[in-house]
Phi, psi and omega in degrees: 000136180248079180278176183300324179299316180288326176298318178298314180298317179295319181297329177290336180272331190249004190301334181280346181220025184299329180293322176295318178298317180301319179297317179293335178270008177065032172287139182302137181301324177298320178293319179297314180299317180298316179293321179296320179297317185275328187236339182060204178277085182224164175301320183296316178297317179296317180298313181298319179296311182296321180297312180295320179298315179299315182295332181272352182282126179276325179237094187298323179297313178296323179294320178294322176295320177296321178296316179302315180296318179297317178297321178298316179299328179276358180085019182233040183299339181283347185298318181299318179297318180296321183284323185263002176294138182275000000 
């Protein structure tokens, strides 16, 4: 489950490269540009991107698997474990 608490935790881990992650997750380039303009590489920008991405996901389990793969491609495969650890 990707609740707001986990989105916040995840945004703290990915804020320096959230735009690269967004591209791999097929977030629209216009949305990425808008967030970069208003928030840049910040926790807030990462949170807003992840929140919008989650809300647009029709199959959250498949989307989480895609996120894990995207993070792995970016060299941050351990992030999902850190965020979802209980």
